[in-house]
N, C-alpha and C positions, 0 to 999 in steps of 0.2 A: 873247706869242705872235705878235702882228702883226710885231714887229721880227724875230723868228726867221724868220717866213715870208718877209719881205722879203729877208733875207740868203740864204735857201735859193733864192729865185726867181732869184738871180744865178748859181747854181751849175750843176752837171751835171743831166742829165735826171732822175735819181732825186731830187735835191734839189728840183727844180722841181715834180715830181709831189707831193712831200711839202708844198711850199708851197701848192699848189692845195688840198690836203686841209685844211691849217690855215686858209687863207682861207675855205674853205667852212664850217668849224666856227664861225668868227668872224662869219660873215655878210658878209664883205668880197667880195661877188660881183664887183665891178668889177675888183679886183685878181686874183681867181681867173681871170676871163675873159681878162685881159691876158696872164697867164702861159700860159694854155691856147692862146690865139691864137699866141703866139710859138712854142710847141712844134709846133703844127699847121703853121705856116709852114716849120718845119724838117723837115717830113715825119714827125713822130712822132705816131702815132695812138694814142689812149687813150680810155677811157670816163670821162667826167666824172661823179663820183658825185653823185647827187641825194638830198636829204634825204627821210627817211621821212615818211609821212603824219602820224604822231604828232608828229614834230618840227615839221612845218608848222602843225599845229593849236595848238601851244604858243605862247602870246602872246609869249614871249621867244625862241622858236626853240630851246629846250632839248630835248635828247634824253631819252628815258625814263631812261637811266642817269644823265644829269646831274641829272634831277629826284630820283632816288634819293639821289644825293650831296648835293644841296641840302637835302633833308629831314634827312639826317644832320647837315649843318652847322647846321641850325636846332636840332637836338637838342644841339649843342655837342660833337660827337664829333671826335676827332683823325683825321688821315689813317690812322694805323695801325688805329684802332678802326673806321673806315669800311671800310677794306680787309678786315678780318676779317668784318665784317657782310655785305659784298657779294662776298666771295671773290675779291678782286683785290689786287694789290700796292699798298702805300702810294704808290709812284711813279705808278701808274695813277690813283689817287685824286688825286694832285697835278695831273696833266694835266686831269682833269675839273674840279677846282677852278679852275684857270687859265681854262679855257673858260667856266665859269660867271661868273667875275668879269668877263671880257671881254664876254660877252653882256649881263649886267646893268649893265655900265658902272660898276662899283664897285671899290673898292680893297682891301676886306678881306672875310673870311668873314662877319663880323658884319653888315657892310653888305649883303652878298648876302642873308642870311637876312631882314634887316629889309625890304629892298626887295621880296623875294618875298612877305613877309606883307602889305606895303602893296598890292602888285599882286594879292593874293589868289590866288596860284598854288600855295601850299602847302596 
């Protein structure tokens, strides 16, 4: 996701706004601020999204929905099964899983679940 955001940050206004969103999810605040500053210098005004209080309270900065997905990962569910359970598409689940892996700085679903258990956030 970070590489995707970096690429989007070099594109048009819509792409740069999407990059800011991705950087925000990943906690890459410095990168988000840099792209935001560039847009403002160009006279493009926009509201920078702020994390919800529940996200700020989470030790790893995970959203409530990401926590739902993380619990399902811990149960060993596939993206399709998680999607059915949470009433979202498997592609949406895939985006959440990518964000979780980035936040927890791990490379796999199993590692994410193990780290979450170790951090006692499940």
